[in-house]
N, C-alpha and C positions, 0 to 999 in steps of 0.2 A: 574301556572304552568309554565312558564316561567321564570320565580323567581327559580326555583330548578333546570330545562334544565340549568340555566347561572351559576348554580352554582358546579352544575357536569358537565357542561363545564370544566371550573374556575379549581377545580378539574385532572381533566382527565389533563388538561394542567398542573400543578405543577407535576404532576407525575411524565406525560411522560422526559419531560429537568429535574427535578431533575435527575434522573434514570440515568436520559443523561448525567449528566454533572457532575455526580462520575462515574460512564466507563471512562469519557475521563480523572478523573484526577489521574485512576488509570492509564493507558494509559499512562500519561505523567509518573506518579512514575515509572513505570518498564523500559521507557525509561532512565532517569535517573539514574539507575543502570550501568549504559555505562561507560566507560571512559572521562574525557572530554577531549576535541578537539576544536580547537578555529579552529572557522569556519563561524568569523568576518570579516575576509578581504574582501577588495572590493566590498561592497553592491549595489554599481553601477550594476556593471555584474549582481551577485545574484539576482537584483530585474529584470532586463533583463530577463535571466534567466525564472524565477517565471512565468513573464507573457509569455514567448513564449510557451517554454516548456507547463506547468499546465493548464495555463490560455488558451492558442494558440493553444494549441493542435498541437504541431508543427512536436515531434518525431509520434504519431498517422498516420496522413495521407501517412507514408513511405511505407506501407502496404493500399491504395486507398480506396479499396472496405470496408475491418475492421472500418478501418482509418472514413469514412463520416460518416457509419454506427452507430459510436461513436462519433462521430461530435451529429449527431440529436438529438440521446441520453441523450447526458452533453448539451449541450444548451437550447432543451428543456426540461427536468427534472427544471434547475436550474430556466428557467424563468419562467413553471407555477406556479413553489413553489411558487413564488409573489405571487401568490392570495390566498399562504396560509393566508397573513399576511389582508387580507380582512377577513378570515377566521374564526380567529382568536378574530377582535373586533367582529365582528359581534356574536362567540359561546359568549363573554361577556357580551356586551353588548344587547341582545338579538335582535337585527336589523336585517335586512337582507339583504347583498347587497348595503351597505354602501355610499360605497366611489359612487356611481354613480350619484348620485345629483349632489357632486360636484364635479367632474371631466366631467359629460356633458356627455350626449346619447351617440355622435360620437366619442369620447376620448375614455370613456370606452368601446365602444361596439368595437372597433379598438382593443382594449389591449386582450379586450377575444376574440375576433376571433380568434388573432394570438396566443392567449394559445392554442382554438379546434384546428387551424390548426397544432401545433408543439404538439398537445396532441395526433391527429390520424398518424401523423408523425411517431411519438417516437412510438406507438405502432405497428406501420409494422413496422419497426427498430428490435423491440424488437422480436419479430415473427420470423424474418431475421435472430437473432442473434440464438433464440434456436434452429433451424434447424439447424446452422452450428456446434453450440454444440452437437448435439441429433441424427444431420441424416447428414452430408457430410460428415463425419467418417474423420475429420481433424487433422493428423495427431498429433499435441500438446497436441489435446482436448480428446490425449487417455492413455497418459501416463502412469505410477502403479502411480504417487502420486493423481493423478487429479479421482482416482475413490473413494469411501465411502462419507463422509462431503464435501472435497472439489469441487465433480460432483454437489452434493446436493445444495451447498452454488453457484456453479452458478446458477441451473438452478431456486430455490426460489428466489434469485433478480429477475431476468425474469419475473418471476408471479409475485412477487407483483407492477412490474410497470405496466405490464400488464392489473392488477385489476385495479389501483390509478390510471391509465387513463382513464380505461372504465367507473369508478364513477366520475370524472369527467365530462363527456361526457351528462351519466345519468342527475347525477345531472342537469345540466344545459338542456339537453332532458325534463323533469320532470318538470321544472318551470317557473309557464301558464304563468310569467306578463315576465317573463325574453322573451320567446316565443312570448307573444302580441307585444313585443314590439321591436320586430326585430331587435336589435342591439348586434353585435356579434355573432349569433347563424349562426354560417357557418357550423359546422360543426355538430352540436348537432340541428338547423333543420330538419336533412336529419333523424333522432333517433328519435322523436318527434314523428313522426308516428303513431312506433309501442306502445305508450302506448294511442290513440283516445278512444278506444270503456274501457278503466277504465275512472268509475267515478271521478268527483275531488276531493272529499278527498282518497279514491284509488293513484290518482297522488300525491295530497300536501305527502302524506306519505313516498310514495316511494320517491320523493323526496327527507325530510329532514332524511331519513333509510339512503340513499347515500350521500347524506352531511357528519351523523356522520358518518358512515362509511370510507367517505374519509377524514377526518382529521384522526380519530382515526386510518386510517392504516396510515400516516403519519410521525404521535408521532410508533408507533410502526417500522416503517423502519429505523428512524433514530436510535433509540435502537436495534435493531441488525445489526445495522453496526457493532457495538462494537464487534458481535463476527461473523463476515461477513470478504472476502477480501475486500468489497467496502468500507474498510474504508479509502482505497488511495482516496475516492469521498473528503476528507475532508484534511488528510498527504497528497498531493501531495504536495500541495503548499509552505508551509518548507521543503518539500524532497527536490522538486526543491529550495531550494532557499540556502540549505547546504549544496549541491552537490557541490562536487570535481572539481575547478577549474583547476585545472595542469591540463598538456597533459598527457594522457591515459595514456604511456609504461614508466610516468618517476613514477617508488616508491619509496616513503617513507623512512625516518632514520627512524632508529631506537632509540627513546631515551634513551631506560633504554639500549640498544650497545653499542651507546657513551659515556654512562656514564661510564660501566664497565671501556674500553677501557682507555678512560680521566686520570681513574683512576689506571689502569697501568701502561699508559703512566707518570703516577705524581713520583717523585722524593722520595718527603716527603712524600708518601702515604703509611701507612701500610695495608699489604691483609687481616692479622688475624686481627685488630683492630676491636669489636662488635662496634654496634653503636651505641651510645650516646641513656639513655635513654629519648624518647619524642622525638627523633632524626629520624624520621617515613620516612625523606626524602634518609635518610641516607641508606636505605635497599634496598637491590635489588632490582628492581621489576622479576616479569614476565616474558619470551621473550614470548611473543606472547599469547595465548589465546587457552584455552579448556572448557573457558565455556561463558555464555552468558554477567557477569560483567564484563570479561576477555578483551571485545569490545569496542568500541566507542557508544554512545551517537548517536552517525551518522547513526552507523549501525544497533543499534535497532531502529531505526527511518527507515532505507530500508525495514530491515523485519515484519514493522505493514505497510508499504504504499506496498507490495508488490500488485500487480493486479491477479497472476498468470495465466497473461499470457500468458505462454510459448512464447514468441516471444525470449527470454533471451537462453531457451533450444533447439531453432527448427535452432538457428545461433552455438549453440553451438559448435565446429569438434569431440571432446569429444565425445556428448554424438548425432554427427550422424553416428559416427564408432562405435558404440554401445557398449560404454564406460557405468560404471556406473553414470558419473557426470550429474547429471541435475541441471544448475545453478539454478533453480527456486526452488529447491526442498530443494536449498541451505537453500534460504530465506524462505520455508515452518518449515524446520526444525527447526531452528535460533526462529522464532516467536513462534512456537509450544514449546519453552524450553523458551524461556521467557515470559509465560503465564502462567507454567507451578511455575515457579518460581516467579510469579505474583500470583500465587493460596497461594504456600507452604506461602507467607509474610502474606497477609491476614488469614489464619489456624494458625499462631501463633504471632498472635499480631505486627504488623509490624515489625518484624526478621526475619530472612532466617534460616533454620531449617534443616541444612546441610544432606539433600536426598540422598546420593552413587551412585546421578547420574551427569553426567557434557553433553556437547553439543557433544563436542569429544566422536567419541566409543557411547553412547550408541541411539544421533541420525545422529550423522555424521562421516560418515567411511571416514579410510584412506583412502581406496583406492578412494572414491568420488576425494578426495584430490589429493593425484599423479595424477589422467586422466588429470586436467586442463591442458593447455597448456598455458595459462597464458598471454595467444591473444587479452583478451578486448572485443572480439568480443557480452557475455552477456551486457559488461557498455554503449556498441557503442545500441545494440539494443533497451536499456529499458526505455522504453516511459514517466517514470516518475523516469529516474536518479536514478536508486539505482546499488547496488558497488558490485554485489555477489563477485563478484574477489579476494576484497578486504581484506571478510572477509575467502576464502581460505589461501592467503598467507599470516593472522595469523595464522592463524588454523595450516598453515606449519610450521611456525616459529616457533613454540611447541614445536611436534613435531621434529624437529631437534635440538634447542635451546636445552632445557628439558628431554628430551627421546632419544634424538639420533636414533633418529626411523625412518631414512630416506630412501629409497632404495637402495637397491646395487649399486646401477648405479652411484645412486647421491654421495653417501660412498663414491666410490673409484674415481668420479672424484673430491671432495673437497678436497682427499686425495691427488693427485696431483698437486691441487695448490696449497697444504700446503708442496710440499716434493721439486717440482720442478717450480715452479709459474704459472702452466697453467695446463690446464685437463684433455691435453693424459700427457701420462705413459712416455714418455720420460728426458731421461736427460737434461737438462738445457748446456751445454755443446755439446750435441749430436741434437741441435734442428733445426742447418742448415747448417748439413750433408747432405740436398738434396742437396742444392747449391752446391755442389762438386761432384755431382755425373757426371762423362760423359754419 
């Protein structure tokens, strides 16, 4: 019987990890659809950012209450799952608490005691998060983009964590030998009396059932991440490492524009010459972005990393004044389109078949893009270094330079700059007339 149990556990483990690896490969493939960008400079600073922001949660605590709760859940969930290593070894070998004799009762009891206290704290923090999302009427959780699946997803992950923490405590509370030893049962000893009236066989069955559901739940949770905003648990680390290190007010020069200007300034260049066959680098690049493949791989990584916390939108002045723009929604729509493109590739044997849609207009409207004030508040507020503004600016660039679809006010300003060397509608010769007025 134990042999069959071990084989079943091994099969479950292989299926769970295999499905997870397959999904992660799809995510990396989708991210690689983006344009190349070099983010390998200043490695020391990037490592520091990753340690401070992703691991140290330094930006989360800017909002103390939710930041403190998040740290409890983050630290607790990560540390508690260290015990998964023992569960895996026990499941494969048919042993029970295999590390206990090797670590000794004192140290092993200390570890399990810490795990139990953290499990209780995580459960409490998750309940408080659920109340904040569903009862407190916090505005950033009530936006229109947070209805339907995004709202269900946020709650489902909380239910997952409640169940997993409860199973961990029940598993320990019904482990008779563990309770009799009295090492590490800091919280489970308070739950154990609930099962005292049951027979030893029933208690053992409950313990084994809790054990199996716990490890199965962990594998299901691991694979659920692929479909959830909680993918940031994994991607926050590379996302903070590859974040933009330049000052927030500094916009990058467009290589495509630079090449065009250099061509115009080259007296030996023939503006009517067609590029030689095979010389793709000579073909003028598309200005800006209208679909996900026009964005950089870092921007696509940003989209997958978005936690949908809404801190960006709650700080956005355009959103606060009732404009259509929501930086959070920009990232969610970018991810939705990227996922659609990925499914298209899966359905067509690894190649993308034109579906007649694109990110611009089908997902993100020009109204949203032009509502942005480019103030960088969304970038500053994001707890995992996501840059919604870069996507907005690239799509604006496409509207202006490829479609000449800028708002009338902006077109007037650009015309004045072209004709008068200034954004105002005054002739250059009249610019200093005000100084001569008495």
